[in-house]
C-alpha positions as CSV (number, residue, x, y, z in Angstrom):
1,M,-20.4,28.5,13.8
2,A,-22.7,26.9,11.2
3,H,-22.3,23.2,11.2
4,E,-24.3,19.9,10.9
5,I,-23.7,16.3,12.0
6,I,-23.2,14.0,9.0
7,L,-22.8,10.2,8.7
8,T,-19.6,8.9,7.2
9,R,-19.3,5.6,5.3
10,D,-18.0,3.5,8.3
11,G,-21.2,4.4,10.2
12,S,-19.6,7.0,12.5
13,H,-20.5,10.7,12.7
14,S,-18.5,13.7,11.6
15,I,-19.2,17.5,11.4
16,L,-19.7,19.5,8.3
17,H,-18.5,23.1,8.8
18,Q,-20.8,25.0,6.5
19,T,-18.8,28.2,6.5
20,F,-15.6,26.5,5.1
21,D,-17.5,23.7,3.4
22,V,-15.2,21.1,4.9
23,T,-15.8,18.1,7.2
24,Y,-14.0,17.4,10.4
25,H,-13.1,13.8,9.2
26,S,-13.0,11.8,6.0
27,I,-16.4,11.1,4.5
28,H,-15.1,7.5,4.0
29,G,-15.1,7.0,7.8
30,A,-14.3,9.1,10.8
31,I,-13.3,6.3,13.2
32,Q,-11.3,4.4,10.6
33,E,-9.5,7.6,9.6
34,T,-8.5,8.3,13.2
35,Q,-7.4,4.7,13.7
36,H,-5.2,4.7,10.6
37,V,-3.7,8.3,10.7
38,F,-3.2,8.9,14.3
39,I,-3.4,5.6,16.3
40,N,-1.7,3.2,13.9
41,S,0.7,5.6,12.2
42,A,2.0,7.3,15.4
43,F,0.7,6.3,18.8
44,R,1.2,2.5,18.4
45,L,4.7,3.1,17.0
46,K,5.8,5.1,20.0
47,A,4.1,2.7,22.4
48,I,6.4,-0.1,21.2
49,V,9.4,1.7,22.6
50,Q,8.0,4.0,25.3
51,E,5.9,3.7,28.5
52,D,5.2,7.4,28.8
53,I,4.0,9.3,25.7
54,S,3.2,13.0,25.4
55,I,0.9,14.2,22.6
56,L,-0.1,17.5,21.2
57,E,-3.3,17.6,19.1
58,I,-3.8,20.5,16.7
59,G,-7.5,20.7,16.2
60,F,-9.4,19.0,19.0
61,G,-12.8,19.2,17.2
62,T,-15.1,16.4,18.1
63,G,-12.6,14.9,20.5
64,L,-12.5,11.6,18.5
65,N,-8.7,11.5,18.3
66,A,-8.3,12.1,22.0
67,M,-11.0,9.5,22.9
68,M,-9.5,6.8,20.7
69,T,-6.0,7.6,22.1
70,Y,-7.4,7.3,25.6
71,L,-9.0,3.9,24.8
72,E,-5.7,2.6,23.2
73,A,-3.6,3.9,26.1
74,K,-5.9,1.9,28.5
75,R,-5.6,-1.2,26.3
76,L,-1.8,-1.0,26.1
77,D,-1.4,0.3,29.7
78,K,0.6,3.3,28.6
79,K,0.8,6.6,30.4
80,V,-0.2,9.5,28.2
81,D,0.0,13.3,28.7
82,Y,-2.4,14.8,26.1
83,C,-2.6,18.5,25.2
84,A,-5.3,19.6,22.7
85,I,-5.6,23.0,20.9
86,E,-9.0,24.2,19.8
87,A,-10.1,27.8,19.0
88,Y,-13.8,27.1,18.3
89,P,-15.2,24.3,20.6
90,L,-18.4,22.5,19.7
91,T,-21.4,22.7,22.0
92,M,-22.2,19.9,24.4
93,E,-25.5,19.4,22.6
94,T,-23.5,18.5,19.5
95,I,-21.1,16.3,21.5
96,R,-23.9,14.3,23.1
97,S,-25.3,13.6,19.6
98,L,-22.1,11.9,18.3
99,N,-22.2,8.1,18.0
100,Y,-18.6,7.3,18.6
101,C,-18.9,5.2,21.7
102,E,-21.8,3.3,20.2
103,E,-19.9,2.6,17.0
104,M,-16.8,1.5,18.9
105,A,-19.0,-0.8,21.2
106,C,-17.8,1.1,24.4
107,L,-21.0,2.8,25.6
108,E,-19.6,2.5,29.1
109,E,-17.0,5.1,28.1
110,Q,-19.6,7.7,27.0
111,K,-19.2,9.6,30.2
112,S,-15.4,9.8,29.7
113,F,-16.0,11.1,26.1
114,E,-18.2,13.8,27.3
115,Q,-15.8,14.6,30.2
116,L,-13.1,15.5,27.6
117,H,-15.3,18.3,26.5
118,R,-16.6,19.3,29.9
119,L,-13.2,19.6,31.6
120,P,-12.1,23.2,32.2
121,W,-9.8,24.9,29.7
122,E,-6.1,25.7,30.4
123,T,-5.7,23.3,33.3
124,T,-4.3,19.7,33.4
125,Q,-6.9,17.1,34.6
126,Q,-6.7,13.4,35.1
127,L,-9.2,11.4,33.0
128,D,-7.9,8.3,34.7
129,H,-4.7,7.4,36.5
130,N,-2.8,6.9,33.3
131,F,-4.2,9.7,31.1
132,S,-3.7,13.4,31.9
133,F,-5.5,15.9,29.6
134,K,-5.3,19.6,29.0
135,K,-7.2,21.8,26.5
136,L,-6.0,25.1,25.3
137,K,-8.6,27.5,23.7
138,Q,-6.3,29.4,21.3
139,Q,-5.4,29.8,17.7
140,I,-3.0,27.3,16.2
141,E,-0.7,30.0,15.1
142,S,0.0,31.0,18.7
143,V,1.2,27.5,19.8
144,A,4.7,27.7,21.3
145,F,6.3,24.8,23.1
146,D,9.9,23.6,23.4
147,N,11.0,20.0,23.0
148,Q,7.9,18.8,24.9
149,F,6.0,16.3,22.8
150,D,6.6,12.8,21.4
151,I,3.8,13.0,18.9
152,I,1.8,15.8,17.2
153,Y,-1.6,15.0,15.7
154,F,-1.9,17.7,13.1
155,D,-5.6,17.7,12.3
156,A,-6.3,21.2,11.2
157,F,-8.8,22.0,8.5
158,A,-7.5,21.3,4.9
159,P,-5.1,23.8,3.3
160,N,-7.7,24.9,0.8
161,A,-10.0,25.9,3.6
162,Q,-7.5,27.6,6.0
163,P,-4.1,27.9,4.2
164,E,-2.8,30.1,7.1
165,L,-2.7,26.9,9.3
166,W,-0.3,25.2,6.9
167,E,2.4,27.9,6.6
168,L,6.1,27.5,7.3
169,S,5.9,29.5,10.5
170,V,3.3,27.1,11.9
171,F,5.4,24.0,11.1
172,K,8.5,25.7,12.6
173,H,6.5,25.9,15.8
174,M,5.5,22.3,15.5
175,F,9.1,21.3,14.9
176,E,10.3,23.1,18.0
177,S,7.4,21.6,20.0
178,L,8.6,18.0,19.4
179,K,11.3,16.2,21.2
180,P,14.1,14.8,19.0
181,E,12.8,11.8,17.1
182,G,9.3,13.0,17.7
183,V,6.7,12.4,15.1
184,L,4.0,14.6,13.4
185,V,1.2,12.9,11.5
186,T,-1.4,14.4,9.3
187,Y,-4.0,13.1,6.8
188,C,-2.7,15.7,4.3
189,A,-0.3,14.6,1.5
190,K,-0.2,17.7,-0.7
191,G,3.2,18.3,-2.2
192,V,3.4,21.9,-1.1
193,V,2.7,20.8,2.5
194,K,5.4,18.2,2.5
195,R,7.9,20.8,1.0
196,T,6.9,23.2,3.8
197,M,7.4,20.6,6.5
198,K,10.8,19.8,5.0
199,A,11.8,23.4,5.0
200,A,10.9,23.5,8.7
201,G,13.4,20.8,9.4
202,F,11.4,17.6,9.2
203,I,12.3,14.3,7.6
204,I,9.2,13.4,5.5
205,E,7.6,10.0,4.9
206,A,4.8,9.5,2.5
207,I,2.9,6.5,3.7
208,P,-0.3,4.8,2.7
209,G,-3.4,6.8,3.7
210,P,-6.7,5.7,5.2
211,P,-9.6,4.5,3.0
212,G,-10.3,7.1,0.3
213,K,-6.8,8.5,0.4
214,R,-3.8,7.1,-1.4
215,E,-1.2,8.8,0.9
216,M,-0.8,10.6,4.2
217,T,2.2,12.3,5.7
218,R,4.4,11.3,8.7
219,A,7.2,13.8,9.6
220,I,10.0,13.1,12.0
221,K,12.2,15.6,13.9
222,P,15.7,14.2,13.5
223,S,17.9,13.6,16.4
224,P,20.8,16.1,16.8
225,R,23.3,13.3,16.0
226,L,21.9,12.9,12.4
């Protein structure tokens, strides 16, 4: 995979995938995008009402979303079961070069960040007593769970790069993977994507996006009583 490390505008690194000509995060800031789209718009909302939270991440990539969730779970003292899907993992050489722990002023957690990538695939491991973690090396299209997750971080490459990851069949799988009242969040706010999510059964919310984006999307699986 042809890629290079780039510096985003908040000082944190991202990856430029040269084949698809897309970045793994917003060029306006990788850390601030993850904070806004995934932590603030999903994890913190569930943490208000739940002690145990199960998360499915579509597109593990650099591991930034998982790492920031791990740090937030520790801060809030919440129990998290985290499952990440990634078909094309990055090398450890690349991972060690990323500056996330430095930029978040938590260099003492660098070992935990690298451990996310070193842990074996397809098995559940404990990163600490409150954070269990599992990686699945597979294509997004083959994801199939049933009423298992409270949150989905949908962080696939943009629809113009990999449109097959944003099709109705994929979002139907995502819908089935969530528990009732579960939440899917994504940086993407394209009209066609929101219509596809709605066709899969989701209730759609267009909410303010991170710096550099006017909107993002939060999709909710309705309770059977609605």
